[in-house]
C-alpha positions in Angstrom: 0.0 -0.1 0.1 0.6 3.4 -1.1 2.4 5.5 2.0 1.0 9.1 1.8 2.1 11.9 0.3 5.2 14.0 1.9 5.5 17.9 1.3 8.3 20.0 1.8 9.7 23.4 1.6 13.0 24.9 3.0 14.2 28.5 3.1 17.6 30.2 2.3 19.2 31.8 5.3 17.2 33.9 7.8 19.4 36.4 9.2 17.2 37.6 11.4 17.9 39.8 15.0 15.2 42.2 15.0 11.1 42.2 15.7 9.2 42.1 12.6 7.4 45.5 13.0 3.4 45.2 13.2 2.6 46.2 9.2 4.8 43.3 8.5 1.7 41.4 8.8 0.1 41.1 5.8 2.7 39.9 4.2 4.4 37.6 6.3 0.7 35.7 6.3 1.3 35.4 2.5 4.2 33.4 2.9 3.7 31.8 5.6 0.4 30.1 4.1 2.8 28.6 1.5 5.0 27.7 4.3 2.9 26.1 6.4 0.7 24.0 3.3 4.1 21.8 3.6 4.9 18.9 6.3 7.9 19.6 6.4 9.3 22.8 6.9 12.9 23.8 6.7 15.4 27.0 7.5 18.6 28.4 8.1 19.0 30.2 11.7 21.9 32.3 10.4 22.4 33.7 14.1 22.7 32.9 17.8 19.9 33.2 20.6 21.2 34.9 23.2 20.5 38.0 25.5 23.9 39.7 25.2 24.8 38.0 28.1 27.9 35.7 26.2 31.1 37.0 25.5 32.3 37.6 21.7 34.7 35.4 20.0 37.8 36.8 18.7 36.5 36.0 15.6 33.0 36.2 13.5 31.3 35.0 10.7 32.0 38.6 9.0 29.0 40.3 11.4 28.6 39.1 15.1 25.4 38.1 15.1 22.7 37.4 17.9 18.9 37.4 18.6 17.3 38.2 21.6 15.7 35.0 22.8 12.2 35.9 22.9 12.1 37.5 19.2 12.4 33.8 17.7 8.7 33.5 18.1 8.7 36.4 15.2 10.2 33.5 13.1 7.9 30.7 14.2 5.2 32.4 12.9 6.5 31.2 9.6 5.4 27.9 10.9 8.9 26.6 10.3 9.7 23.1 12.1 13.0 22.6 11.7 16.3 24.7 12.2 19.6 24.6 10.7 22.4 25.9 12.7 25.5 24.6 11.3 26.4 27.8 9.3 29.8 30.6 10.2 27.8 32.9 12.6 27.4 29.8 14.8 30.3 30.4 17.3 30.2 34.1 16.6 29.6 34.5 20.9 31.8 31.5 21.8 30.8 28.4 22.7 28.6 29.8 25.3 26.4 31.5 22.7 26.4 28.0 20.9 24.9 26.5 24.1 22.1 29.1 24.8 21.6 29.0 21.1 20.5 24.9 21.4 19.1 25.5 24.8 16.3 27.9 23.7 15.5 25.9 20.6 15.1 23.2 22.5 13.2 25.3 25.5 10.2 25.8 22.3 10.8 22.3 21.7 11.6 22.7 17.6 13.7 20.3 15.8 17.0 21.2 15.1 21.0 20.0 13.8 24.2 20.7 12.6 25.7 22.4 16.1 26.3 20.0 19.3 28.2 19.9 22.6 30.9 17.5 20.4 31.3 16.3 16.8 28.6 13.1 17.3 26.2 15.9 18.8 26.3 18.4 16.3 26.8 15.7 13.0 23.3 13.6 14.2 20.2 14.3 12.5 17.2 16.0 13.6 13.9 13.9 12.9 10.2 14.8 12.2 7.5 12.3 12.2 5.2 13.3 9.7 2.3 11.1 8.6 3.8 8.4 10.1 6.7 8.6 8.5 9.7 9.6 9.6 12.3 12.3 8.3 16.1 13.3 9.1 17.5 16.6 8.6 20.9 17.1 8.5 23.1 20.3 8.3 26.5 21.0 7.5 28.9 23.9 7.1 31.6 24.2 4.9 32.7 28.1 5.3 32.9 27.8 9.7 36.5 29.1 11.3 38.8 26.1 11.5 37.9 27.4 15.4 34.4 26.2 14.9 34.3 23.1 14.0 32.9 20.5 16.7 35.6 17.8 18.1 35.5 14.3 19.6 35.9 13.3 23.1 39.0 10.9 23.9 39.4 8.6 27.1 41.0 12.0 28.8 40.1 15.0 26.6 36.0 16.3 26.6 34.5 16.6 23.5 34.3 20.7 21.7 31.6 22.0 21.0 31.0 23.4 17.9 29.3 22.7 13.9 29.1 19.5 12.0 31.8 20.4 8.9 32.9 19.6 5.3 36.3 20.8 5.3 37.7 21.6 1.2 41.2 21.6 -0.2 42.3 24.4 -3.2 44.8 23.7 -6.4 45.4 26.1 -8.2 47.0 24.8 -12.1 49.6 26.8 -13.0 52.5 25.9 -15.8 56.1 24.9 -15.3 57.3 28.5 -16.1 54.6 30.1 -13.8 56.1 27.5 -11.1 59.6 28.2 -11.3 58.5 32.1 -10.9 56.8 31.4 -8.0 59.9 29.1 -6.5 61.9 31.8 -7.3 59.5 34.2 -5.6 59.7 32.2 -2.1 63.3 31.5 -2.3 63.9 35.8 -2.5 61.3 36.3 0.3 61.2 33.4 2.0 58.0 33.0 1.9 58.1 29.1 2.7 61.1 29.4 5.3 58.4 28.8 8.1 56.7 25.9 6.5 59.8 24.2 5.7 60.9 24.8 9.1 57.6 23.8 10.2 58.4 20.1 8.3 61.0 19.5 9.3 60.4 19.6 12.6 57.9 17.2 12.1 55.2 19.1 13.1 53.7 19.6 9.4 53.4 16.5 7.1 55.3 16.9 4.4 54.1 18.7 1.0 52.6 16.0 -1.3 54.6 14.8 -4.1 53.8 16.9 -7.3 52.3 20.1 -5.1 54.0 23.5 -4.6 53.1 25.4 -2.1 53.3 29.0 -1.9 52.4 29.8 1.8 49.1 27.9 2.4 48.3 27.8 -1.4 48.7 24.7 -2.9 49.7 24.6 -7.2 49.5 21.8 -9.6 51.5 22.1 -13.1 48.9 19.0 -13.8 45.7 18.7 -15.2 43.7 15.9 -13.3 43.1 18.0 -9.8 40.2 19.9 -9.5 40.5 23.6 -8.3 38.2 22.5 -5.8 37.7 18.9 -3.9 36.3 17.8 -0.5 38.2 16.5 2.1 38.1 12.5 1.8 37.7 11.9 5.1 34.8 14.5 5.9 32.9 13.1 2.6 33.2 10.0 4.2 32.2 10.8 7.6 28.8 12.6 6.4 27.9 10.6 3.8 28.4 7.6 5.7 26.3 8.7 8.1 23.0 9.7 5.7 24.0 5.9 4.6 23.3 4.7 8.3 20.3 7.2 8.5 18.5 6.2 5.3 18.2 2.6 6.7 16.3 4.1 9.8 14.4 7.3 7.9 11.9 7.1 5.3 13.6 10.4 4.1 16.6 12.1 4.8 17.3 15.9 3.6 20.6 17.5 3.9 21.5 21.2 4.7 24.9 22.6 3.2 25.8 26.0 4.6 28.8 26.9 1.7 30.2 30.9 0.8 32.5 29.2 -2.6 31.8 29.6 -5.5 34.0 28.0 -9.0 36.5 30.9 -8.8 34.6 32.4 -12.3 31.2 33.6 -11.1 30.3 34.2 -7.5 26.7 32.4 -8.3 28.7 29.0 -9.8 28.7 26.5 -6.8 32.0 26.1 -6.2 33.2 22.2 -7.2 33.4 20.5 -3.9 30.0 21.7 -3.1 28.9 20.3 -6.5 31.1 16.5 -5.5 29.2 16.4 -2.3 26.0 17.3 -3.1 25.7 14.7 -5.6 27.8 12.3 -2.9 24.8 12.8 -0.6 22.4 11.6 -2.7 24.1 8.8 -4.1 24.3 8.1 -0.1 20.2 7.9 -0.1 19.8 11.7 0.7 16.1 13.0 -1.3 17.3 16.7 -1.7 19.8 19.0 -0.6 19.2 23.0 0.0 22.3 25.5 0.0 22.9 28.6 1.0 25.3 30.5 2.7 26.2 32.9 -0.3 23.3 35.7 -0.6 21.9 35.0 -3.3 20.7 32.3 -5.4 22.5 29.3 -7.5 21.2 27.1 -10.1 18.8 24.6 -9.1 19.8 21.0 -10.1 17.8 17.4 -10.5 20.7 14.8 -9.8 19.3 11.1 -10.0 15.5 12.7 -10.1 16.9 14.3 -6.5 16.4 17.8 -6.2 19.4 20.0 -5.6 19.4 24.0 -5.1 23.1 25.2 -4.9 22.0 28.2 -2.9 18.6 29.4 -1.8 19.9 32.9 -1.1 18.5 34.6 1.6 15.0 34.3 3.4 15.5 37.0 5.6 18.1 40.2 5.8 18.3 42.3 8.9 21.9 42.6 8.5 22.0 46.4 9.1 19.2 45.7 12.2 22.9 44.1 14.7 21.6 45.3 17.8 25.0 45.1 19.3 28.4 44.6 17.8 31.7 44.1 19.7 35.2 46.1 20.0 36.7 44.3 17.7 33.8 45.3 15.1 34.6 49.0 16.3 38.4 48.4 15.9 38.3 47.2 12.4 36.7 49.9 11.1 38.2 52.4 12.7 34.9 53.8 14.8 35.2 54.4 18.9 34.4 51.3 20.6 31.7 52.7 22.5 29.6 53.8 19.4 26.5 51.9 18.0 26.0 49.0 15.9 24.2 51.5 13.1 27.2 53.2 13.5 29.7 51.3 12.7 27.9 48.9 10.4 27.4 52.5 8.4 31.5 52.8 8.4 32.1 49.7 7.4 29.6 50.0 4.3 31.5 53.4 3.2 28.6 55.9 3.9 25.7 53.4 2.7 27.6 52.8 -0.5 29.2 49.0 -0.2 27.7 45.5 1.2 25.1 43.2 0.9 22.5 45.3 0.6 23.5 47.1 -2.0 22.4 44.4 -4.2 19.2 43.6 -5.3 19.8 40.0 -6.2 20.3 39.6 -2.2 16.9 39.7 -1.5 15.6 37.4 -4.2 14.7 33.8 -3.8 12.1 31.4 -4.0 10.4 29.0 -1.6 10.6 25.2 -3.2 7.1 22.9 -2.7 8.3 19.9 -3.0 5.8 16.6 -2.8 7.3 12.9 -2.7 5.7 9.6 -2.5 7.6 6.4 -2.0 10.6 7.8 -1.7 10.4 9.6 -5.2 9.6 13.1 -5.9 6.7 13.7 -7.5 5.8 17.6 -8.1 8.1 20.5 -7.7 6.8 24.4 -7.8 8.8 27.3 -6.8 7.1 30.3 -5.1 8.9 33.7 -6.2 9.9 35.8 -3.1 11.0 39.3 -3.0 12.9 41.1 0.6 11.4 44.4 0.0 14.7 45.5 -1.1 13.3 49.0 -2.3 11.7 49.3 0.9 14.4 51.7 3.3 12.0 51.2 6.2 11.9 48.3 8.5 10.2 45.8 6.3 13.8 46.3 4.1 14.6 42.2 4.2 11.5 40.7 5.4 10.1 38.4 2.4 6.8 38.8 1.0 5.4 37.0 -2.0 6.7 38.5 -5.3 4.4 39.3 -8.0 4.6 40.8 -11.4 7.8 42.1 -13.1 9.5 41.5 -9.6 8.3 37.5 -9.8 9.5 37.3 -13.5 12.8 38.7 -12.8 13.3 36.2 -9.7 12.3 33.7 -12.6 14.8 34.8 -15.1 17.9 34.8 -12.8 17.1 31.4 -11.4 16.3 29.6 -15.1 19.5 31.2 -16.5 21.6 29.8 -14.1 20.4 25.9 -14.1 20.4 25.7 -17.7 23.5 24.4 -17.8 22.3 22.3 -15.2 19.9 20.7 -17.3 17.3 22.5 -16.0 14.6 24.2 -18.1 12.0 26.0 -16.0 8.5 28.0 -16.6 7.0 30.6 -15.1 2.8 30.0 -15.1 0.1 31.4 -12.5 3.1 33.1 -10.3 4.7 29.7 -9.7 8.2 28.8 -11.2 7.9 25.0 -12.1 10.7 22.7 -13.8 9.9 22.4 -18.0 
């Protein structure tokens, strides 16, 4: 007997730091109605949840992000029943901020995954049960600082809280003549002296044959090495977890937070992200939801399963950060007691540069997928616009795109996805695979 259908939606990043204004209610309702029509409702929580009672890390994901705990109730108005927490901001406020976020989500009883008190905890999936079907959702970050990675315990050393991670390697292809020039430069200015000292002292492993390093950058004259590729151990660990989950759960979904591109165009996914997404599908995942780069990237159907290389931003309140640490102020030569808005204005060079200056960071889609017996049977996408043109508190909040705005989002996604074998059409306000 066929099982009941399962409907799924997912968003890009919810960079959510401020309460919603009352005048947003009508716009929110139309977006929320679409989300609530699905069984599985996924978003990436691109912030920490605390009441500014945690110290700021010495590093951040670019801007130290934190949202007061009670504000999360505004985000619940969309109907989400899962939150991904593996992203480059997860430790902006240290381990205390990470653990506070987990505590707040647990308090509200909402499913989440991607961070934890150990690597085993961060790497485990969240579980949803819908219509008697068990759904697993993993969250992975490929763009975190090394210090943000969760770690395992040994017999003596405690486990390290952090994010579930995927590392990758970048290799630049050069000619033999270019390598000679780089070697001459390294010899002349001592670029590799410390590296070579670390190798001879046993603190680094020897460089692999066929590759040349200039500082931390890796080069090769060979032509069979991809520009970027997954760390083999991380990929094996993550896909192995998907395989194990597939034996227990009816469906497995994966969120991947990735900033990297192919080095040619920001909208193009990095080679290692394509490698990883395909490997996840091969291991048993039913769909991959990317985010992190703040704008739409291509959609692909691989082995009958959808891959969204980035769904961009679902909420972007980057200019509404409430407080920032002294580190941020000092970086942009602002008095450490200045307001966050003053510091952000300085970073944007008077409002002239930054994510908020580009309309494509305010354009996204909400997919609605229907599955039956483990197979994708339908897919539609709702164009969504984050009120780029508004200069009030509605800026950065999602609304159903209409008219020219919807057409523009469709055209952008269609152009990006065509090289991946996906043809799209626009019909009755929805984007549909042709």
